[in-house]
C-alpha positions in Angstrom: 35.0 -0.6 6.6 34.0 -4.2 6.2 32.4 -6.0 3.3 29.0 -5.6 5.0 27.2 -3.2 7.3 24.8 -4.6 9.9 22.1 -2.4 11.6 19.8 -3.2 14.6 16.4 -1.7 14.9 14.4 -1.9 18.0 10.5 -1.2 17.6 7.7 -1.4 20.1 6.9 -4.9 19.3 10.0 -6.4 17.6 13.7 -6.4 17.2 15.2 -6.5 13.9 18.7 -6.9 12.3 19.5 -5.8 8.8 22.5 -6.6 6.7 23.7 -4.3 3.9 26.5 -4.9 1.2 28.8 -2.2 0.1 26.4 -1.0 -2.6 23.8 -0.4 0.3 21.5 -3.3 -0.9 19.7 -5.1 1.9 20.9 -8.7 1.7 19.5 -10.1 4.8 16.7 -9.2 7.5 15.9 -11.2 10.8 13.0 -10.2 13.1 11.9 -11.4 16.5 8.8 -10.2 18.5 9.2 -8.8 21.9 6.6 -8.8 24.8 4.6 -5.6 25.3 2.7 -4.8 28.5 0.2 -2.0 28.5 -0.3 -1.4 32.3 -2.4 1.9 31.8 -3.7 3.7 28.7 -1.1 5.2 26.8 1.6 3.5 28.8 4.0 0.9 27.4 6.4 -1.4 29.4 9.1 -3.9 28.1 11.7 -5.9 29.9 15.1 -4.6 29.0 16.7 -8.0 29.3 14.2 -9.3 26.8 15.0 -6.5 24.3 18.9 -7.1 24.9 18.6 -10.9 24.3 16.3 -10.5 21.2 18.7 -7.9 19.6 21.5 -10.4 20.3 19.6 -13.1 18.9 18.5 -11.4 15.7 22.2 -10.4 14.9 23.5 -13.7 15.7 20.9 -15.3 13.4 21.6 -12.9 10.7 25.4 -13.3 10.7 25.2 -17.1 10.9 22.7 -17.3 8.0 24.9 -15.3 5.7 28.2 -17.0 7.0 29.6 -13.9 8.5 31.8 -13.8 11.7 32.5 -10.6 13.5 35.8 -12.0 14.9 37.1 -12.2 11.3 37.9 -15.7 11.4 35.7 -16.3 8.3 36.5 -14.7 5.0 33.6 -12.1 5.4 33.6 -9.2 7.7 31.1 -6.6 8.6 30.8 -3.2 10.1 28.3 -2.2 12.8 26.0 0.6 12.5 24.3 2.3 15.4 21.8 5.0 15.8 20.2 5.8 19.2 16.6 7.1 19.3 15.7 8.6 22.9 12.1 7.4 23.8 
């Protein structure tokens, strides 16, 4: 396992990336809003390309902000964490 754990969270209105250390302390959070369309009552639509690009953007921003590079070329490394929630 790397020195850090990165987690992505996709909510209805925003994408979020969180960075944890080995002691499971949150050391960083980045968030970006995503567009939400309501074509009918009780319906929600979103552009999957916008979700993907916002997830990529928050992860990249988080890693850059904390000087972490996934390729291991810097002295800090991280392990990704994934949890898929069906909607």
